[in-house]
Every structure is written in structure tokens, then in C-alpha cells.
PAFI-553796 format. One record per atom (N, C-alpha, C, O): residue in one letter; x, y, z. Coordinates in pm, whole numbers, plus 50000, padded with zeros to 5 digits. Example, Ala and Ser with C-alpha at 12.3 -4.5 7.8 and 13.67 -1.06 7.14 Angstrom:
+----+-------+-------+-------+
! aa !    px !    py !    pz !
+----+-------+-------+-------+
!  A ! 51319 ! 49431 ! 50780 !
!  A ! 51230 ! 49550 ! 50780 !
!  A ! 51320 ! 49670 ! 50780 !
!  A ! 51424 ! 49668 ! 50846 !
!  S ! 51285 ! 49775 ! 50708 !
!  S ! 51367 ! 49894 ! 50714 !
!  S ! 51290 ! 50003 ! 50787 !
!  S ! 51341 ! 50114 ! 50804 !
+----+-------+-------+-------+
//
This chain:
+----+-------+-------+-------+
! aa !    px !    py !    pz !
+----+-------+-------+-------+
!  M ! 94298 ! 40891 ! 71109 !
!  M ! 94418 ! 40897 ! 71070 !
!  M ! 94477 ! 40756 ! 71051 !
!  M ! 94465 ! 40674 ! 71142 !
!  T ! 94539 ! 40725 ! 70938 !
!  T ! 94597 ! 40596 ! 70932 !
!  T ! 94729 ! 40575 ! 71006 !
!  T ! 94798 ! 40669 ! 71043 !
!  D ! 94761 ! 40441 ! 71026 !
!  D ! 94878 ! 40410 ! 71099 !
!  D ! 95011 ! 40475 ! 71010 !
!  D ! 95106 ! 40523 ! 71073 !
!  N ! 95012 ! 40473 ! 70886 !
!  N ! 95117 ! 40530 ! 70806 !
!  N ! 95133 ! 40677 ! 70829 !
!  N ! 95246 ! 40724 ! 70846 !
!  N ! 95016 ! 40759 ! 70831 !
!  N ! 95020 ! 40886 ! 70862 !
!  N ! 95084 ! 40932 ! 71010 !
!  N ! 95159 ! 41027 ! 71030 !
!  Q ! 95034 ! 40844 ! 71101 !
!  Q ! 95103 ! 40897 ! 71242 !
!  Q ! 95251 ! 40851 ! 71242 !
!  Q ! 95335 ! 40906 ! 71315 !
!  E ! 95282 ! 40744 ! 71154 !
!  E ! 95440 ! 40730 ! 71175 !
!  E ! 95511 ! 40842 ! 71117 !
!  E ! 95619 ! 40870 ! 71170 !
!  N ! 95466 ! 40922 ! 71008 !
!  N ! 95533 ! 41014 ! 70942 !
!  N ! 95513 ! 41151 ! 71022 !
!  N ! 95583 ! 41244 ! 70985 !
!  Q ! 95419 ! 41173 ! 71134 !
!  Q ! 95418 ! 41286 ! 71210 !
!  Q ! 95521 ! 41296 ! 71284 !
!  Q ! 95577 ! 41197 ! 71331 !
!  T ! 95560 ! 41424 ! 71307 !
!  T ! 95676 ! 41484 ! 71406 !
!  T ! 95598 ! 41527 ! 71553 !
!  T ! 95528 ! 41628 ! 71558 !
!  N ! 95613 ! 41461 ! 71640 !
!  N ! 95569 ! 41498 ! 71775 !
!  N ! 95666 ! 41596 ! 71857 !
!  N ! 95773 ! 41562 ! 71909 !
!  Q ! 95619 ! 41698 ! 71858 !
!  Q ! 95692 ! 41810 ! 71940 !
!  Q ! 95638 ! 41829 ! 72082 !
!  Q ! 95516 ! 41818 ! 72096 !
!  P ! 95709 ! 41856 ! 72183 !
!  P ! 95651 ! 41886 ! 72300 !
!  P ! 95603 ! 42023 ! 72299 !
!  P ! 95667 ! 42118 ! 72254 !
!  V ! 95474 ! 42031 ! 72356 !
!  V ! 95396 ! 42160 ! 72369 !
!  V ! 95334 ! 42168 ! 72501 !
!  V ! 95291 ! 42070 ! 72561 !
!  S ! 95332 ! 42295 ! 72548 !
!  S ! 95249 ! 42297 ! 72674 !
!  S ! 95117 ! 42266 ! 72669 !
!  S ! 95057 ! 42288 ! 72563 !
!  G ! 95048 ! 42211 ! 72778 !
!  G ! 94909 ! 42159 ! 72781 !
!  G ! 94831 ! 42284 ! 72765 !
!  G ! 94882 ! 42391 ! 72796 !
!  D ! 94711 ! 42276 ! 72717 !
!  D ! 94599 ! 42377 ! 72718 !
!  D ! 94558 ! 42417 ! 72874 !
!  D ! 94495 ! 42344 ! 72951 !
!  W ! 94605 ! 42539 ! 72900 !
!  W ! 94596 ! 42588 ! 73060 !
!  W ! 94437 ! 42575 ! 73083 !
!  W ! 94400 ! 42545 ! 73196 !
!  D ! 94351 ! 42592 ! 72992 !
!  D ! 94206 ! 42599 ! 73021 !
!  D ! 94134 ! 42451 ! 73012 !
!  D ! 94013 ! 42440 ! 73029 !
!  S ! 94201 ! 42359 ! 72989 !
!  S ! 94143 ! 42230 ! 72962 !
!  S ! 94130 ! 42157 ! 73081 !
!  S ! 94044 ! 42070 ! 73083 !
!  H ! 94211 ! 42179 ! 73199 !
!  H ! 94183 ! 42074 ! 73316 !
!  H ! 94052 ! 42136 ! 73399 !
!  H ! 94012 ! 42252 ! 73400 !
!  E ! 94007 ! 42039 ! 73456 !
!  E ! 93888 ! 42069 ! 73528 !
!  E ! 93901 ! 42189 ! 73637 !
!  E ! 93992 ! 42193 ! 73719 !
!  K ! 93800 ! 42283 ! 73626 !
!  K ! 93801 ! 42395 ! 73716 !
!  K ! 93743 ! 42362 ! 73853 !
!  K ! 93638 ! 42297 ! 73858 !
!  P ! 93798 ! 42399 ! 73954 !
!  P ! 93722 ! 42404 ! 74089 !
!  P ! 93605 ! 42484 ! 74092 !
!  P ! 93594 ! 42587 ! 74026 !
!  N ! 93513 ! 42436 ! 74172 !
!  N ! 93385 ! 42508 ! 74187 !
!  N ! 93410 ! 42631 ! 74293 !
!  N ! 93515 ! 42650 ! 74354 !
!  V ! 93289 ! 42711 ! 74301 !
!  V ! 93291 ! 42822 ! 74355 !
!  V ! 93342 ! 42815 ! 74513 !
!  V ! 93416 ! 42901 ! 74561 !
!  N ! 93298 ! 42713 ! 74580 !
!  N ! 93345 ! 42679 ! 74718 !
!  N ! 93502 ! 42642 ! 74732 !
!  N ! 93571 ! 42676 ! 74828 !
!  E ! 93540 ! 42577 ! 74638 !
!  E ! 93674 ! 42533 ! 74619 !
!  E ! 93756 ! 42655 ! 74592 !
!  E ! 93863 ! 42667 ! 74651 !
!  R ! 93721 ! 42737 ! 74518 !
!  R ! 93799 ! 42876 ! 74489 !
!  R ! 93804 ! 42978 ! 74600 !
!  R ! 93879 ! 43075 ! 74600 !
!  N ! 93710 ! 42946 ! 74701 !
!  N ! 93726 ! 43053 ! 74806 !
!  N ! 93686 ! 43206 ! 74751 !
!  N ! 93767 ! 43297 ! 74764 !
!  L ! 93568 ! 43225 ! 74694 !
!  L ! 93547 ! 43347 ! 74608 !
!  L ! 93484 ! 43450 ! 74712 !
!  L ! 93475 ! 43569 ! 74682 !
!  T ! 93441 ! 43402 ! 74838 !
!  T ! 93395 ! 43501 ! 74923 !
!  T ! 93488 ! 43599 ! 74976 !
!  T ! 93607 ! 43571 ! 74981 !
!  A ! 93441 ! 43719 ! 75020 !
!  A ! 93526 ! 43817 ! 75056 !
!  A ! 93576 ! 43770 ! 75212 !
!  A ! 93690 ! 43793 ! 75252 !
!  N ! 93489 ! 43710 ! 75281 !
!  N ! 93522 ! 43666 ! 75418 !
!  N ! 93482 ! 43524 ! 75434 !
!  N ! 93375 ! 43489 ! 75385 !
!  P ! 93560 ! 43435 ! 75500 !
!  P ! 93526 ! 43298 ! 75506 !
!  P ! 93380 ! 43269 ! 75587 !
!  P ! 93318 ! 43164 ! 75569 !
!  G ! 93332 ! 43375 ! 75676 !
!  G ! 93224 ! 43343 ! 75725 !
!  G ! 93089 ! 43346 ! 75656 !
!  G ! 92983 ! 43302 ! 75699 !
!  D ! 93122 ! 43425 ! 75506 !
!  D ! 92995 ! 43469 ! 75427 !
!  D ! 92967 ! 43328 ! 75358 !
!  D ! 92868 ! 43331 ! 75285 !
!  K ! 93022 ! 43227 ! 75364 !
!  K ! 92991 ! 43084 ! 75307 !
!  K ! 92883 ! 43055 ! 75391 !
!  K ! 92867 ! 43085 ! 75510 !
!  I ! 92794 ! 42979 ! 75298 !
!  I ! 92676 ! 42916 ! 75366 !
!  I ! 92698 ! 42778 ! 75359 !
!  I ! 92713 ! 42723 ! 75250 !
!  A ! 92704 ! 42708 ! 75476 !
!  A ! 92735 ! 42567 ! 75499 !
!  A ! 92655 ! 42465 ! 75436 !
!  A ! 92533 ! 42461 ! 75451 !
!  D ! 92729 ! 42372 ! 75357 !
!  D ! 92651 ! 42264 ! 75284 !
!  D ! 92552 ! 42181 ! 75368 !
!  D ! 92442 ! 42150 ! 75323 !
!  E ! 92591 ! 42147 ! 75483 !
!  E ! 92499 ! 42068 ! 75574 !
!  E ! 92402 ! 42165 ! 75652 !
!  E ! 92428 ! 42283 ! 75674 !
!  S ! 92295 ! 42104 ! 75690 !
!  S ! 92189 ! 42178 ! 75752 !
!  S ! 92225 ! 42221 ! 75893 !
!  S ! 92274 ! 42131 ! 75960 !
!  Q ! 92210 ! 42344 ! 75955 !
!  Q ! 92255 ! 42381 ! 76075 !
!  Q ! 92126 ! 42428 ! 76161 !
!  Q ! 92025 ! 42475 ! 76109 !
!  S ! 92138 ! 42414 ! 76263 !
!  S ! 92024 ! 42476 ! 76375 !
!  S ! 92039 ! 42613 ! 76394 !
!  S ! 92147 ! 42669 ! 76375 !
!  I ! 91934 ! 42672 ! 76432 !
!  I ! 91915 ! 42830 ! 76446 !
!  I ! 92038 ! 42864 ! 76555 !
!  I ! 92101 ! 42969 ! 76543 !
!  E ! 92062 ! 42788 ! 76642 !
!  E ! 92155 ! 42800 ! 76766 !
!  E ! 92301 ! 42814 ! 76689 !
!  E ! 92378 ! 42909 ! 76700 !
!  E ! 92317 ! 42711 ! 76617 !
!  E ! 92454 ! 42711 ! 76552 !
!  E ! 92471 ! 42823 ! 76430 !
!  E ! 92582 ! 42866 ! 76400 !
!  K ! 92377 ! 42855 ! 76380 !
!  K ! 92391 ! 42992 ! 76269 !
!  K ! 92399 ! 43099 ! 76361 !
!  K ! 92470 ! 43193 ! 76323 !
!  G ! 92342 ! 43112 ! 76476 !
!  G ! 92353 ! 43231 ! 76556 !
!  G ! 92506 ! 43240 ! 76616 !
!  G ! 92556 ! 43349 ! 76647 !
!  K ! 92563 ! 43138 ! 76626 !
!  K ! 92707 ! 43165 ! 76673 !
!  K ! 92820 ! 43171 ! 76561 !
!  K ! 92939 ! 43181 ! 76589 !
!  Q ! 92777 ! 43164 ! 76451 !
!  Q ! 92873 ! 43185 ! 76338 !
!  Q ! 92907 ! 43315 ! 76310 !
!  Q ! 92824 ! 43406 ! 76304 !
!  L ! 93043 ! 43329 ! 76291 !
!  L ! 93081 ! 43480 ! 76270 !
!  L ! 93140 ! 43486 ! 76121 !
!  L ! 93216 ! 43403 ! 76070 !
!  A ! 93088 ! 43601 ! 76065 !
!  A ! 93165 ! 43648 ! 75927 !
!  A ! 93281 ! 43695 ! 75931 !
!  A ! 93371 ! 43650 ! 75860 !
!  V ! 93299 ! 43801 ! 76022 !
!  V ! 93427 ! 43857 ! 76061 !
!  V ! 93433 ! 43877 ! 76205 !
!  V ! 93332 ! 43922 ! 76259 !
!  D ! 93543 ! 43848 ! 76281 !
!  D ! 93577 ! 43868 ! 76414 !
!  D ! 93669 ! 43953 ! 76434 !
!  D ! 93781 ! 43925 ! 76390 !
!  H ! 93652 ! 44068 ! 76497 !
!  H ! 93743 ! 44170 ! 76558 !
!  H ! 93847 ! 44206 ! 76434 !
!  H ! 93969 ! 44196 ! 76436 !
!  V ! 93764 ! 44248 ! 76331 !
!  V ! 93868 ! 44289 ! 76203 !
!  V ! 93831 ! 44461 ! 76206 !
!  V ! 93725 ! 44505 ! 76249 !
!  P ! 93927 ! 44533 ! 76156 !
!  P ! 93913 ! 44672 ! 76147 !
!  P ! 93824 ! 44698 ! 76011 !
!  P ! 93846 ! 44641 ! 75904 !
!  D ! 93716 ! 44797 ! 76034 !
!  D ! 93646 ! 44828 ! 75927 !
!  D ! 93707 ! 44960 ! 75851 !
!  D ! 93821 ! 44992 ! 75886 !
!  I ! 93654 ! 45026 ! 75769 !
!  I ! 93704 ! 45121 ! 75707 !
!  I ! 93751 ! 45245 ! 75793 !
!  I ! 93849 ! 45313 ! 75761 !
!  T ! 93675 ! 45269 ! 75902 !
!  T ! 93735 ! 45379 ! 75980 !
!  T ! 93847 ! 45329 ! 76070 !
!  T ! 93909 ! 45417 ! 76130 !
!  G ! 93884 ! 45201 ! 76092 !
!  G ! 93991 ! 45156 ! 76164 !
!  G ! 93925 ! 45081 ! 76309 !
!  G ! 93999 ! 45023 ! 76389 !
!  D ! 93795 ! 45090 ! 76327 !
!  D ! 93721 ! 45034 ! 76429 !
!  D ! 93728 ! 44887 ! 76419 !
!  D ! 93711 ! 44834 ! 76309 !
!  K ! 93751 ! 44819 ! 76519 !
!  K ! 93735 ! 44659 ! 76500 !
!  K ! 93585 ! 44634 ! 76541 !
!  K ! 93518 ! 44681 ! 76632 !
!  I ! 93559 ! 44546 ! 76446 !
!  I ! 93419 ! 44501 ! 76434 !
!  I ! 93399 ! 44357 ! 76421 !
!  I ! 93481 ! 44286 ! 76363 !
!  T ! 93283 ! 44311 ! 76479 !
!  T ! 93259 ! 44160 ! 76478 !
!  T ! 93129 ! 44159 ! 76391 !
!  T ! 93046 ! 44246 ! 76415 !
!  V ! 93105 ! 44072 ! 76296 !
!  V ! 92984 ! 44066 ! 76227 !
!  V ! 92915 ! 43903 ! 76241 !
!  V ! 92980 ! 43801 ! 76222 !
!  P ! 92794 ! 43907 ! 76272 !
!  P ! 92762 ! 43754 ! 76259 !
!  P ! 92723 ! 43727 ! 76129 !
!  P ! 92672 ! 43808 ! 76052 !
!  T ! 92751 ! 43597 ! 76104 !
!  T ! 92705 ! 43539 ! 75953 !
!  T ! 92539 ! 43559 ! 75958 !
!  T ! 92475 ! 43624 ! 75875 !
!  Y ! 92491 ! 43499 ! 76059 !
!  Y ! 92358 ! 43514 ! 76067 !
!  Y ! 92283 ! 43602 ! 76174 !
!  Y ! 92326 ! 43607 ! 76289 !
!  F ! 92155 ! 43680 ! 76129 !
!  F ! 92104 ! 43760 ! 76223 !
!  F ! 91989 ! 43669 ! 76268 !
!  F ! 91909 ! 43640 ! 76179 !
!  V ! 91963 ! 43614 ! 76399 !
!  V ! 91845 ! 43559 ! 76458 !
!  V ! 91742 ! 43649 ! 76477 !
!  V ! 91752 ! 43730 ! 76569 !
!  V ! 91645 ! 43650 ! 76407 !
!  V ! 91533 ! 43745 ! 76450 !
!  V ! 91402 ! 43651 ! 76476 !
!  V ! 91392 ! 43534 ! 76440 !
!  D ! 91299 ! 43732 ! 76552 !
!  D ! 91162 ! 43658 ! 76599 !
!  D ! 91088 ! 43709 ! 76493 !
!  D ! 91091 ! 43825 ! 76453 !
!  E ! 91013 ! 43607 ! 76446 !
!  E ! 90908 ! 43623 ! 76341 !
!  E ! 90772 ! 43672 ! 76435 !
!  E ! 90766 ! 43654 ! 76557 !
!  P ! 90679 ! 43729 ! 76363 !
!  P ! 90554 ! 43768 ! 76432 !
!  P ! 90481 ! 43643 ! 76505 !
!  P ! 90420 ! 43655 ! 76611 !
!  D ! 90496 ! 43508 ! 76428 !
!  D ! 90433 ! 43403 ! 76524 !
!  D ! 90511 ! 43362 ! 76624 !
!  D ! 90466 ! 43266 ! 76686 !
!  G ! 90647 ! 43418 ! 76672 !
!  G ! 90706 ! 43372 ! 76768 !
!  G ! 90824 ! 43271 ! 76742 !
!  G ! 90909 ! 43241 ! 76826 !
!  E ! 90817 ! 43222 ! 76607 !
!  E ! 90939 ! 43140 ! 76561 !
!  E ! 91043 ! 43218 ! 76552 !
!  E ! 91027 ! 43339 ! 76540 !
!  K ! 91177 ! 43157 ! 76555 !
!  K ! 91282 ! 43225 ! 76532 !
!  K ! 91364 ! 43181 ! 76386 !
!  K ! 91373 ! 43064 ! 76348 !
!  K ! 91416 ! 43289 ! 76320 !
!  K ! 91452 ! 43264 ! 76179 !
!  K ! 91592 ! 43325 ! 76176 !
!  K ! 91615 ! 43433 ! 76232 !
!  A ! 91688 ! 43251 ! 76108 !
!  A ! 91824 ! 43286 ! 76090 !
!  A ! 91843 ! 43361 ! 75959 !
!  A ! 91823 ! 43293 ! 75858 !
!  L ! 91876 ! 43480 ! 75942 !
!  L ! 91886 ! 43564 ! 75821 !
!  L ! 92036 ! 43581 ! 75787 !
!  L ! 92106 ! 43651 ! 75860 !
!  H ! 92086 ! 43519 ! 75676 !
!  H ! 92207 ! 43530 ! 75630 !
!  H ! 92263 ! 43682 ! 75593 !
!  H ! 92208 ! 43750 ! 75506 !
!  H ! 92361 ! 43722 ! 75659 !
!  H ! 92404 ! 43870 ! 75637 !
!  H ! 92403 ! 43936 ! 75497 !
!  H ! 92372 ! 44053 ! 75475 !
!  V ! 92442 ! 43845 ! 75406 !
!  V ! 92456 ! 43875 ! 75262 !
!  V ! 92323 ! 43847 ! 75181 !
!  V ! 92251 ! 43930 ! 75126 !
!  K ! 92308 ! 43708 ! 75186 !
!  K ! 92190 ! 43663 ! 75098 !
!  K ! 92059 ! 43725 ! 75161 !
!  K ! 91969 ! 43758 ! 75084 !
!  D ! 92047 ! 43737 ! 75266 !
!  D ! 91908 ! 43801 ! 75323 !
!  D ! 91927 ! 43948 ! 75389 !
!  D ! 91878 ! 43990 ! 75494 !
!  A ! 92011 ! 44017 ! 75297 !
!  A ! 92026 ! 44157 ! 75353 !
!  A ! 91919 ! 44243 ! 75344 !
!  A ! 91894 ! 44317 ! 75439 !
!  E ! 91845 ! 44243 ! 75234 !
!  E ! 91711 ! 44328 ! 75215 !
!  E ! 91624 ! 44281 ! 75333 !
!  E ! 91579 ! 44368 ! 75408 !
!  E ! 91597 ! 44154 ! 75354 !
!  E ! 91528 ! 44117 ! 75487 !
!  E ! 91554 ! 44165 ! 75605 !
!  E ! 91476 ! 44215 ! 75685 !
!  I ! 91683 ! 44147 ! 75614 !
!  I ! 91746 ! 44208 ! 75739 !
!  I ! 91707 ! 44356 ! 75763 !
!  I ! 91667 ! 44399 ! 75872 !
!  S ! 91723 ! 44437 ! 75640 !
!  S ! 91684 ! 44580 ! 75645 !
!  S ! 91544 ! 44597 ! 75684 !
!  S ! 91518 ! 44687 ! 75763 !
!  D ! 91439 ! 44512 ! 75633 !
!  D ! 91306 ! 44534 ! 75665 !
!  D ! 91273 ! 44495 ! 75810 !
!  D ! 91177 ! 44547 ! 75866 !
!  V ! 91349 ! 44404 ! 75871 !
!  V ! 91332 ! 44381 ! 76008 !
!  V ! 91379 ! 44499 ! 76096 !
!  V ! 91318 ! 44530 ! 76199 !
!  I ! 91497 ! 44569 ! 76052 !
!  I ! 91528 ! 44672 ! 76117 !
!  I ! 91444 ! 44800 ! 76114 !
!  I ! 91431 ! 44876 ! 76210 !
!  R ! 91387 ! 44815 ! 75988 !
!  R ! 91289 ! 44924 ! 75987 !
!  R ! 91168 ! 44909 ! 76086 !
!  R ! 91120 ! 45008 ! 76141 !
!  Q ! 91114 ! 44771 ! 76108 !
!  Q ! 91018 ! 44751 ! 76168 !
!  Q ! 91047 ! 44774 ! 76332 !
!  Q ! 90952 ! 44786 ! 76409 !
!  A ! 91163 ! 44779 ! 76373 !
!  A ! 91205 ! 44820 ! 76510 !
!  A ! 91169 ! 44940 ! 76551 !
!  A ! 91190 ! 45027 ! 76466 !
!  R ! 91113 ! 44984 ! 76671 !
!  R ! 91096 ! 45100 ! 76735 !
!  R ! 91155 ! 45079 ! 76874 !
!  R ! 91176 ! 44970 ! 76927 !
!  V ! 91178 ! 45198 ! 76923 !
!  V ! 91211 ! 45207 ! 77076 !
!  V ! 91120 ! 45294 ! 77147 !
!  V ! 91077 ! 45397 ! 77095 !
!  D ! 91084 ! 45251 ! 77285 !
!  D ! 90978 ! 45329 ! 77351 !
!  D ! 91048 ! 45438 ! 77430 !
!  D ! 91168 ! 45450 ! 77403 !
!  E ! 91004 ! 45514 ! 77515 !
!  E ! 91062 ! 45603 ! 77584 !
!  E ! 91157 ! 45567 ! 77693 !
!  E ! 91232 ! 45651 ! 77744 !
!  N ! 91152 ! 45431 ! 77730 !
!  N ! 91264 ! 45365 ! 77797 !
!  N ! 91384 ! 45312 ! 77736 !
!  N ! 91479 ! 45272 ! 77803 !
!  G ! 91382 ! 45310 ! 77602 !
!  G ! 91486 ! 45249 ! 77527 !
!  G ! 91459 ! 45112 ! 77500 !
!  G ! 91542 ! 45041 ! 77442 !
!  N ! 91342 ! 45069 ! 77541 !
!  N ! 91317 ! 44920 ! 77507 !
!  N ! 91267 ! 44895 ! 77359 !
!  N ! 91193 ! 44974 ! 77301 !
!  R ! 91307 ! 44794 ! 77312 !
!  R ! 91257 ! 44786 ! 77152 !
!  R ! 91104 ! 44741 ! 77149 !
!  R ! 91063 ! 44654 ! 77225 !
!  I ! 91030 ! 44797 ! 77067 !
!  I ! 90900 ! 44742 ! 77047 !
!  I ! 90887 ! 44700 ! 76883 !
!  I ! 90911 ! 44776 ! 76789 !
!  W ! 90847 ! 44581 ! 76875 !
!  W ! 90848 ! 44530 ! 76732 !
!  W ! 90692 ! 44518 ! 76689 !
!  W ! 90606 ! 44478 ! 76767 !
!  W ! 90668 ! 44555 ! 76567 !
!  W ! 90529 ! 44534 ! 76510 !
!  W ! 90532 ! 44488 ! 76366 !
!  W ! 90427 ! 44467 ! 76306 !
+----+-------+-------+-------+
//
């Protein structure tokens, strides 16, 4: 556009494009249902993960107050401990639970 054309234009105030601003990322928008669902950006030890809570003393659908850990710490067959995220690793947590057995004394037997 030439300088002459710019001088002849009428500049009217208009609202800015609502979608043109930079959008926050998923973490900035807090899209998780529970704050404890969020996976930390920095590395955490198994012990730190084991202490993290997804929900703490919150009523469930029945009205019972429940506490849900963010990570379930499980023992691997080789003796190592592994922290499984309650959302991201839900299928693996289910597999671990299915492997659990209880003997006649109420003690868990794993295989």
C-alpha cells in the first residue's frame, strides 16, 4: 500500500481478534480434573511419588470421603519398586491387581 492510500484510509476502532493472542499450554490451563493428576515436570524419586495425592479426603459418588494416591508404588518381580500413575498407567495397575492373590491367612501372594 502506498503512503497516499494509507492517508486516505479511515481507521476505525475495532475489537482485537479474540483468537490471535498466544494460547496457554495444557499445564497453564489446568485441564486435569484433580490437581494431583498432573505429572511433575521435574524428575521425582519413588518415595516422592508415593507421597503425592490425587485427591485427599474428597467425597466420591456415594458421599464417602476418599483419598487416592497419584502414584501406586508396586514391587516388580525382580524386587525393584515402580511408581505407576493412577491415570496414565491405569491399565498396568489393573494388571498388577489381577496378579494379586490372598492366602488362607489373608496375606497377599504375588506371582
